[in-house]
SESE-302902 format. One record per residue (C-alpha): residue number from 1; residue in one letter; x, y, z. Coordinates in nm, 4 decimals. Example, Ala and Ser with C-alpha at 12.3 -4.5 7.8 and 13.67 -1.06 7.14 Angstrom:
BEGIN
<rose><resi>1</resi><resn>A</resn><x>1.2300</x><y>-0.4500</y><z>0.7800</z></rose>
<rose><resi>2</resi><resn>S</resn><x>1.3670</x><y>-0.1060</y><z>0.7140</z></rose>
end
This chain:
BEGIN
<rose><resi>1</resi><resn>M</resn><x>-0.0081</x><y>-0.0211</y><z>-0.0222</z></rose>
<rose><resi>2</resi><resn>A</resn><x>0.1639</x><y>0.3304</y><z>-0.1003</z></rose>
<rose><resi>3</resi><resn>N</resn><x>0.2129</x><y>0.6109</y><z>0.1767</z></rose>
<rose><resi>4</resi><resn>K</resn><x>-0.0122</x><y>0.8917</y><z>0.1599</z></rose>
<rose><resi>5</resi><resn>D</resn><x>0.0980</x><y>1.1800</y><z>0.0330</z></rose>
<rose><resi>6</resi><resn>A</resn><x>0.0071</x><y>1.5044</y><z>0.2124</z></rose>
<rose><resi>7</resi><resn>A</resn><x>0.2935</x><y>1.7156</y><z>0.3128</z></rose>
<rose><resi>8</resi><resn>F</resn><x>0.2222</x><y>1.9065</y><z>0.6674</z></rose>
<rose><resi>9</resi><resn>G</resn><x>0.5241</x><y>2.0622</y><z>0.7420</z></rose>
<rose><resi>10</resi><resn>L</resn><x>0.7178</x><y>2.0534</y><z>1.0622</z></rose>
<rose><resi>11</resi><resn>K</resn><x>0.4602</x><y>1.8945</y><z>1.3269</z></rose>
<rose><resi>12</resi><resn>P</resn><x>0.5360</x><y>1.9036</y><z>1.6609</z></rose>
<rose><resi>13</resi><resn>I</resn><x>0.5060</x><y>1.5577</y><z>1.8606</z></rose>
<rose><resi>14</resi><resn>G</resn><x>0.7147</x><y>1.5981</y><z>2.1363</z></rose>
<rose><resi>15</resi><resn>K</resn><x>1.0592</x><y>1.5872</y><z>2.3039</z></rose>
<rose><resi>16</resi><resn>V</resn><x>1.3403</x><y>1.3843</y><z>2.3227</z></rose>
<rose><resi>17</resi><resn>G</resn><x>1.4438</x><y>1.2136</y><z>2.5996</z></rose>
<rose><resi>18</resi><resn>Q</resn><x>1.2259</x><y>1.1938</y><z>2.9667</z></rose>
<rose><resi>19</resi><resn>N</resn><x>1.2294</x><y>1.5055</y><z>3.0509</z></rose>
<rose><resi>20</resi><resn>K</resn><x>0.8727</x><y>1.7665</y><z>3.1494</z></rose>
<rose><resi>21</resi><resn>D</resn><x>0.7028</x><y>1.8118</y><z>2.7732</z></rose>
<rose><resi>22</resi><resn>A</resn><x>0.5279</x><y>2.1261</y><z>2.8147</z></rose>
<rose><resi>23</resi><resn>Q</resn><x>0.4944</x><y>2.1834</y><z>2.4748</z></rose>
<rose><resi>24</resi><resn>G</resn><x>0.4837</x><y>2.5102</y><z>2.5011</z></rose>
<rose><resi>25</resi><resn>L</resn><x>0.5497</x><y>2.8200</y><z>2.2345</z></rose>
<rose><resi>26</resi><resn>S</resn><x>0.7286</x><y>3.1148</y><z>2.2244</z></rose>
<rose><resi>27</resi><resn>E</resn><x>0.5556</x><y>3.4330</y><z>2.1184</z></rose>
<rose><resi>28</resi><resn>Y</resn><x>0.8394</x><y>3.6407</y><z>1.8590</z></rose>
<rose><resi>29</resi><resn>T</resn><x>0.7656</x><y>3.9319</y><z>1.6662</z></rose>
<rose><resi>30</resi><resn>I</resn><x>0.6852</x><y>3.9292</y><z>1.2796</z></rose>
<rose><resi>31</resi><resn>A</resn><x>0.6932</x><y>4.2534</y><z>1.0874</z></rose>
<rose><resi>32</resi><resn>A</resn><x>0.4522</x><y>4.4269</y><z>0.8955</z></rose>
<rose><resi>33</resi><resn>S</resn><x>0.4222</x><y>4.3627</y><z>0.5263</z></rose>
<rose><resi>34</resi><resn>T</resn><x>0.7098</x><y>4.0570</y><z>0.4822</z></rose>
<rose><resi>35</resi><resn>S</resn><x>0.6798</x><y>3.9050</y><z>0.1450</z></rose>
<rose><resi>36</resi><resn>S</resn><x>0.6217</x><y>3.5703</y><z>0.2727</z></rose>
<rose><resi>37</resi><resn>A</resn><x>0.3042</x><y>3.4026</y><z>0.3630</z></rose>
<rose><resi>38</resi><resn>I</resn><x>0.3803</x><y>3.1755</y><z>0.6339</z></rose>
<rose><resi>39</resi><resn>Y</resn><x>0.1961</x><y>2.8522</y><z>0.7116</z></rose>
<rose><resi>40</resi><resn>Q</resn><x>0.1067</x><y>2.6717</y><z>1.0142</z></rose>
<rose><resi>41</resi><resn>N</resn><x>0.4281</x><y>2.4290</y><z>1.0103</z></rose>
<rose><resi>42</resi><resn>D</resn><x>0.6297</x><y>2.5791</y><z>0.8599</z></rose>
<rose><resi>43</resi><resn>P</resn><x>1.0128</x><y>2.6243</y><z>0.9587</z></rose>
<rose><resi>44</resi><resn>V</resn><x>1.1011</x><y>2.9867</y><z>1.0213</z></rose>
<rose><resi>45</resi><resn>K</resn><x>1.3777</x><y>3.1873</y><z>1.1092</z></rose>
<rose><resi>46</resi><resn>A</resn><x>1.5323</x><y>3.4449</y><z>1.3225</z></rose>
<rose><resi>47</resi><resn>A</resn><x>1.5752</x><y>3.7324</y><z>1.0685</z></rose>
<rose><resi>48</resi><resn>S</resn><x>1.8087</x><y>4.0458</y><z>1.0718</z></rose>
<rose><resi>49</resi><resn>T</resn><x>1.5335</x><y>4.2566</y><z>1.1642</z></rose>
<rose><resi>50</resi><resn>G</resn><x>1.4948</x><y>4.1105</y><z>1.4906</z></rose>
<rose><resi>51</resi><resn>S</resn><x>1.1930</x><y>3.9495</y><z>1.4303</z></rose>
<rose><resi>52</resi><resn>I</resn><x>1.0819</x><y>3.5793</y><z>1.1817</z></rose>
<rose><resi>53</resi><resn>D</resn><x>1.0035</x><y>3.4393</y><z>0.8250</z></rose>
<rose><resi>54</resi><resn>V</resn><x>0.9391</x><y>3.1407</y><z>0.6850</z></rose>
<rose><resi>55</resi><resn>A</resn><x>1.2548</x><y>2.9849</y><z>0.6344</z></rose>
<rose><resi>56</resi><resn>A</resn><x>1.4775</x><y>2.7670</y><z>0.3441</z></rose>
<rose><resi>57</resi><resn>A</resn><x>1.6660</x><y>2.5542</y><z>0.2917</z></rose>
<rose><resi>58</resi><resn>G</resn><x>2.0344</x><y>2.5992</y><z>0.4362</z></rose>
<rose><resi>59</resi><resn>D</resn><x>1.8588</x><y>2.8321</y><z>0.7099</z></rose>
<rose><resi>60</resi><resn>A</resn><x>1.9427</x><y>2.8091</y><z>1.0536</z></rose>
<rose><resi>61</resi><resn>L</resn><x>1.5918</x><y>2.6999</y><z>1.1701</z></rose>
<rose><resi>62</resi><resn>L</resn><x>1.4159</x><y>2.8201</y><z>1.5262</z></rose>
<rose><resi>63</resi><resn>G</resn><x>1.0848</x><y>2.6333</y><z>1.5360</z></rose>
<rose><resi>64</resi><resn>S</resn><x>0.8160</x><y>2.5792</y><z>1.2948</z></rose>
<rose><resi>65</resi><resn>L</resn><x>0.5068</x><y>2.8198</y><z>1.3363</z></rose>
<rose><resi>66</resi><resn>N</resn><x>0.1726</x><y>2.6643</y><z>1.5103</z></rose>
<rose><resi>67</resi><resn>G</resn><x>-0.0242</x><y>2.9867</y><z>1.4610</z></rose>
<rose><resi>68</resi><resn>V</resn><x>-0.0372</x><y>3.3936</y><z>1.4972</z></rose>
<rose><resi>69</resi><resn>F</resn><x>-0.1926</x><y>3.7042</y><z>1.6463</z></rose>
<rose><resi>70</resi><resn>Y</resn><x>-0.2697</x><y>4.0411</y><z>1.5211</z></rose>
<rose><resi>71</resi><resn>T</resn><x>-0.4771</x><y>4.3669</y><z>1.5668</z></rose>
<rose><resi>72</resi><resn>D</resn><x>-0.5908</x><y>4.3188</y><z>1.1835</z></rose>
<rose><resi>73</resi><resn>S</resn><x>-0.5389</x><y>4.6777</y><z>1.0219</z></rose>
<rose><resi>74</resi><resn>S</resn><x>-0.8732</x><y>4.7022</y><z>0.8387</z></rose>
<rose><resi>75</resi><resn>T</resn><x>-1.1324</x><y>4.6316</y><z>1.0784</z></rose>
<rose><resi>76</resi><resn>S</resn><x>-0.8621</x><y>4.6546</y><z>1.4593</z></rose>
<rose><resi>77</resi><resn>K</resn><x>-1.0468</x><y>4.3450</y><z>1.5183</z></rose>
<rose><resi>78</resi><resn>P</resn><x>-0.7863</x><y>4.0970</y><z>1.7643</z></rose>
<rose><resi>79</resi><resn>T</resn><x>-0.7414</x><y>3.8241</y><z>1.5397</z></rose>
<rose><resi>80</resi><resn>W</resn><x>-0.5897</x><y>3.4380</y><z>1.5538</z></rose>
<rose><resi>81</resi><resn>A</resn><x>-0.5055</x><y>3.2625</y><z>1.2415</z></rose>
<rose><resi>82</resi><resn>N</resn><x>-0.3007</x><y>2.9365</y><z>1.2128</z></rose>
<rose><resi>83</resi><resn>H</resn><x>-0.0764</x><y>3.0711</y><z>0.9085</z></rose>
<rose><resi>84</resi><resn>L</resn><x>0.0380</x><y>3.4701</y><z>0.8292</z></rose>
<rose><resi>85</resi><resn>E</resn><x>-0.1037</x><y>3.6465</y><z>0.4533</z></rose>
<rose><resi>86</resi><resn>A</resn><x>0.1789</x><y>3.7925</y><z>0.2715</z></rose>
<rose><resi>87</resi><resn>S</resn><x>0.1764</x><y>4.2000</y><z>0.3058</z></rose>
<rose><resi>88</resi><resn>N</resn><x>-0.0127</x><y>4.1928</y><z>0.5880</z></rose>
<rose><resi>89</resi><resn>A</resn><x>-0.0139</x><y>4.4979</y><z>0.7504</z></rose>
<rose><resi>90</resi><resn>A</resn><x>-0.0669</x><y>4.5081</y><z>1.0868</z></rose>
<rose><resi>91</resi><resn>T</resn><x>0.2312</x><y>4.6430</y><z>1.2668</z></rose>
<rose><resi>92</resi><resn>D</resn><x>0.1792</x><y>4.4293</y><z>1.5624</z></rose>
<rose><resi>93</resi><resn>I</resn><x>0.2024</x><y>4.0250</y><z>1.4702</z></rose>
<rose><resi>94</resi><resn>V</resn><x>0.2682</x><y>3.7631</y><z>1.7544</z></rose>
<rose><resi>95</resi><resn>G</resn><x>0.4121</x><y>3.4573</y><z>1.5489</z></rose>
<rose><resi>96</resi><resn>F</resn><x>0.3823</x><y>3.1449</y><z>1.8283</z></rose>
<rose><resi>97</resi><resn>V</resn><x>0.6349</x><y>2.8951</y><z>1.7591</z></rose>
<rose><resi>98</resi><resn>S</resn><x>0.7650</x><y>2.5606</y><z>1.8799</z></rose>
<rose><resi>99</resi><resn>D</resn><x>1.1205</x><y>2.6551</y><z>1.9410</z></rose>
<rose><resi>100</resi><resn>D</resn><x>1.2221</x><y>2.4383</y><z>2.1734</z></rose>
<rose><resi>101</resi><resn>P</resn><x>1.5347</x><y>2.2484</y><z>2.0946</z></rose>
<rose><resi>102</resi><resn>Y</resn><x>1.5663</x><y>1.9061</y><z>2.1372</z></rose>
<rose><resi>103</resi><resn>E</resn><x>1.1480</x><y>1.9117</y><z>1.9921</z></rose>
<rose><resi>104</resi><resn>R</resn><x>1.0615</x><y>1.6582</y><z>1.7630</z></rose>
<rose><resi>105</resi><resn>F</resn><x>0.9021</x><y>1.6819</y><z>1.4771</z></rose>
<rose><resi>106</resi><resn>E</resn><x>0.7083</x><y>1.4579</y><z>1.2725</z></rose>
<rose><resi>107</resi><resn>I</resn><x>0.8183</x><y>1.5529</y><z>0.8420</z></rose>
<rose><resi>108</resi><resn>Q</resn><x>0.7297</x><y>1.3388</y><z>0.5222</z></rose>
<rose><resi>109</resi><resn>C</resn><x>1.0064</x><y>1.2795</y><z>0.3004</z></rose>
<rose><resi>110</resi><resn>N</resn><x>0.9606</x><y>1.4097</y><z>-0.0419</z></rose>
<rose><resi>111</resi><resn>S</resn><x>1.0876</x><y>1.0344</y><z>-0.2087</z></rose>
<rose><resi>112</resi><resn>T</resn><x>1.1914</x><y>0.6557</y><z>-0.1118</z></rose>
<rose><resi>113</resi><resn>F</resn><x>1.3605</x><y>0.6929</y><z>0.2102</z></rose>
<rose><resi>114</resi><resn>A</resn><x>1.6633</x><y>0.4296</y><z>0.3161</z></rose>
<rose><resi>115</resi><resn>T</resn><x>1.6335</x><y>0.2592</y><z>0.6349</z></rose>
<rose><resi>116</resi><resn>A</resn><x>1.9969</x><y>0.2906</y><z>0.6647</z></rose>
<rose><resi>117</resi><resn>G</resn><x>1.8930</x><y>0.6779</y><z>0.5992</z></rose>
<rose><resi>118</resi><resn>V</resn><x>1.7337</x><y>0.6712</y><z>0.9866</z></rose>
<rose><resi>119</resi><resn>F</resn><x>2.0185</x><y>0.8967</y><z>1.2763</z></rose>
<rose><resi>120</resi><resn>S</resn><x>2.1530</x><y>1.1178</y><z>0.8809</z></rose>
<rose><resi>121</resi><resn>L</resn><x>2.0601</x><y>1.4263</y><z>0.8435</z></rose>
<rose><resi>122</resi><resn>A</resn><x>1.8980</x><y>1.6548</y><z>0.6085</z></rose>
<rose><resi>123</resi><resn>D</resn><x>1.8080</x><y>1.9810</y><z>0.4159</z></rose>
<rose><resi>124</resi><resn>I</resn><x>1.4076</x><y>2.0735</y><z>0.4008</z></rose>
<rose><resi>125</resi><resn>E</resn><x>1.2937</x><y>2.1275</y><z>0.0633</z></rose>
<rose><resi>126</resi><resn>Y</resn><x>1.0469</x><y>2.4636</y><z>0.0992</z></rose>
<rose><resi>127</resi><resn>T</resn><x>0.7336</x><y>2.4475</y><z>-0.1252</z></rose>
<rose><resi>128</resi><resn>A</resn><x>0.4445</x><y>2.7162</y><z>-0.0302</z></rose>
<rose><resi>129</resi><resn>G</resn><x>0.1308</x><y>2.6120</y><z>0.1718</z></rose>
<rose><resi>130</resi><resn>D</resn><x>-0.2008</x><y>2.4821</y><z>0.0894</z></rose>
<rose><resi>131</resi><resn>S</resn><x>-0.3823</x><y>2.7705</y><z>0.0507</z></rose>
<rose><resi>132</resi><resn>A</resn><x>-0.7144</x><y>2.5762</y><z>0.1463</z></rose>
<rose><resi>133</resi><resn>N</resn><x>-0.6609</x><y>2.4613</y><z>0.5034</z></rose>
<rose><resi>134</resi><resn>Y</resn><x>-0.3113</x><y>2.7095</y><z>0.4694</z></rose>
<rose><resi>135</resi><resn>I</resn><x>-0.0801</x><y>2.4031</y><z>0.6392</z></rose>
<rose><resi>136</resi><resn>S</resn><x>0.3016</x><y>2.3787</y><z>0.5484</z></rose>
<rose><resi>137</resi><resn>K</resn><x>0.4301</x><y>2.1720</y><z>0.2057</z></rose>
<rose><resi>138</resi><resn>V</resn><x>0.7780</x><y>2.1877</y><z>0.3643</z></rose>
<rose><resi>139</resi><resn>E</resn><x>0.8986</x><y>1.8197</y><z>0.3400</z></rose>
<rose><resi>140</resi><resn>L</resn><x>1.2133</x><y>1.6850</y><z>0.3699</z></rose>
<rose><resi>141</resi><resn>D</resn><x>1.4712</x><y>1.6636</y><z>0.0809</z></rose>
<rose><resi>142</resi><resn>R</resn><x>1.6292</x><y>1.2582</y><z>0.0794</z></rose>
<rose><resi>143</resi><resn>A</resn><x>1.8235</x><y>1.3967</y><z>-0.1850</z></rose>
<rose><resi>144</resi><resn>S</resn><x>2.0130</x><y>1.6649</y><z>0.0352</z></rose>
<rose><resi>145</resi><resn>L</resn><x>2.0667</x><y>1.3061</y><z>0.2710</z></rose>
<rose><resi>146</resi><resn>S</resn><x>2.4640</x><y>1.3890</y><z>0.4529</z></rose>
<rose><resi>147</resi><resn>L</resn><x>2.6408</x><y>1.2420</y><z>0.7428</z></rose>
<rose><resi>148</resi><resn>T</resn><x>2.8213</x><y>1.5706</y><z>0.7942</z></rose>
<rose><resi>149</resi><resn>S</resn><x>2.5562</x><y>1.8642</y><z>0.7607</z></rose>
<rose><resi>150</resi><resn>G</resn><x>2.2051</x><y>1.9655</y><z>0.7002</z></rose>
<rose><resi>151</resi><resn>Q</resn><x>1.8984</x><y>2.1146</y><z>0.8948</z></rose>
<rose><resi>152</resi><resn>L</resn><x>1.7055</x><y>1.8280</y><z>1.0129</z></rose>
<rose><resi>153</resi><resn>K</resn><x>1.8875</x><y>1.5037</y><z>1.2421</z></rose>
<rose><resi>154</resi><resn>V</resn><x>1.6547</x><y>1.1926</y><z>1.1407</z></rose>
<rose><resi>155</resi><resn>I</resn><x>1.5911</x><y>0.9749</y><z>1.4339</z></rose>
<rose><resi>156</resi><resn>G</resn><x>1.3284</x><y>0.7460</y><z>1.3146</z></rose>
<rose><resi>157</resi><resn>V</resn><x>0.9535</x><y>0.6646</y><z>1.1155</z></rose>
<rose><resi>158</resi><resn>T</resn><x>0.6012</x><y>0.7304</y><z>1.2532</z></rose>
<rose><resi>159</resi><resn>K</resn><x>0.4316</x><y>0.5678</y><z>1.4016</z></rose>
<rose><resi>160</resi><resn>N</resn><x>0.1037</x><y>0.5978</y><z>1.1649</z></rose>
<rose><resi>161</resi><resn>D</resn><x>0.0166</x><y>0.2868</y><z>0.9648</z></rose>
<rose><resi>162</resi><resn>E</resn><x>-0.1110</x><y>0.5162</y><z>0.6546</z></rose>
<rose><resi>163</resi><resn>N</resn><x>0.2813</x><y>0.6388</y><z>0.6099</z></rose>
<rose><resi>164</resi><resn>N</resn><x>0.5194</x><y>0.4319</y><z>0.7537</z></rose>
<rose><resi>165</resi><resn>T</resn><x>0.4615</x><y>0.1325</y><z>0.4663</z></rose>
<rose><resi>166</resi><resn>L</resn><x>0.7711</x><y>-0.0083</y><z>0.3441</z></rose>
<rose><resi>167</resi><resn>L</resn><x>0.8662</x><y>-0.0822</y><z>-0.0729</z></rose>
<rose><resi>168</resi><resn>N</resn><x>1.0535</x><y>-0.3432</y><z>0.0264</z></rose>
<rose><resi>169</resi><resn>A</resn><x>1.3140</x><y>-0.5162</y><z>0.3803</z></rose>
<rose><resi>170</resi><resn>T</resn><x>1.5307</x><y>-0.1641</y><z>0.2917</z></rose>
<rose><resi>171</resi><resn>V</resn><x>1.3386</x><y>0.0430</y><z>0.1948</z></rose>
<rose><resi>172</resi><resn>Y</resn><x>0.9813</x><y>0.2754</y><z>0.2736</z></rose>
<rose><resi>173</resi><resn>N</resn><x>0.7794</x><y>0.4089</y><z>0.0038</z></rose>
<rose><resi>174</resi><resn>A</resn><x>0.7685</x><y>0.7295</y><z>-0.0757</z></rose>
<rose><resi>175</resi><resn>N</resn><x>0.6018</x><y>0.9741</y><z>0.1375</z></rose>
<rose><resi>176</resi><resn>V</resn><x>0.6966</x><y>0.8258</y><z>0.3816</z></rose>
<rose><resi>177</resi><resn>N</resn><x>0.6670</x><y>1.0073</y><z>0.7196</z></rose>
<rose><resi>178</resi><resn>L</resn><x>0.9634</x><y>1.0491</y><z>0.9436</z></rose>
<rose><resi>179</resi><resn>V</resn><x>1.0653</x><y>1.1993</y><z>1.2904</z></rose>
<rose><resi>180</resi><resn>V</resn><x>1.3427</x><y>1.4884</y><z>1.2977</z></rose>
<rose><resi>181</resi><resn>T</resn><x>1.4754</x><y>1.7477</y><z>1.5056</z></rose>
<rose><resi>182</resi><resn>V</resn><x>1.6204</x><y>2.0406</y><z>1.4572</z></rose>
<rose><resi>183</resi><resn>N</resn><x>1.9956</x><y>2.0476</y><z>1.3638</z></rose>
<rose><resi>184</resi><resn>E</resn><x>2.1168</x><y>2.3635</y><z>1.3008</z></rose>
<rose><resi>185</resi><resn>H</resn><x>1.8992</x><y>2.5144</y><z>1.5642</z></rose>
<rose><resi>186</resi><resn>F</resn><x>1.9200</x><y>2.8747</y><z>1.6176</z></rose>
<rose><resi>187</resi><resn>L</resn><x>1.8980</x><y>2.9055</y><z>1.9414</z></rose>
<rose><resi>188</resi><resn>K</resn><x>2.1744</x><y>2.6134</y><z>1.9698</z></rose>
<rose><resi>189</resi><resn>A</resn><x>2.3926</x><y>2.8211</y><z>1.6831</z></rose>
<rose><resi>190</resi><resn>T</resn><x>2.6959</x><y>3.0208</y><z>1.8216</z></rose>
<rose><resi>191</resi><resn>T</resn><x>2.6906</x><y>3.3254</y><z>1.6244</z></rose>
<rose><resi>192</resi><resn>G</resn><x>2.3534</x><y>3.5632</y><z>1.5907</z></rose>
<rose><resi>193</resi><resn>V</resn><x>2.2334</x><y>3.7044</y><z>1.2532</z></rose>
end
C-alpha cells in the first residue's frame, strides 16, 4: 500500500528524552508587510530585522509556526490565525513557535527513504503552503541526505500506519513520515543574525 501524499511541514510531536514535555510555544515578532506567507508548521528562522520569517533550505531553523495573533489593520479587531498572509499590514504581529531545541517533529519525505537513512542529516525542501487550509507543504529533501551537515536529523519513522509503509525490506515507500529534530537550531548556534 502506498503512503499518503499529504505534506504538512514540521509538526511538533513531543520532546526528546524523559524530561517534562511542556508543549509550550514561544512568542516572536513578525514584521509588518513581510513579503512571504507563513503557514502552520512552516519552519521559521530568525531574521536580521529582529523578527522571524519563513525558512528555506540552508537556514538555521528556530522551530515551526503554530499560529499568529495581530490586530487586523482594516477592522481593528484582534485576530488569531494558523497562518500569516503575505503583506499583512498589521504592526503588532506575534508568531507562536515550537522552538525547543529538543522538540521532535514529524515531516514527510519527498521521495522513497532507505531504512539506513535513519540518524542521517538532511535539509528541508520548501514549497508554498496549501491555501485551502493554510498548512505547510515543506518536506524533508531526501536528495540532501548527509552524514556531516543538514538542517534536520532523522531519528526515526512515524508509527502512523498510513505513512510508514515499506517498499521492500530496506526502503520505505515515497512520502514516508519521518521523526526528526532540528540539527541546525538557531538557539544552539554560536552566532546571531
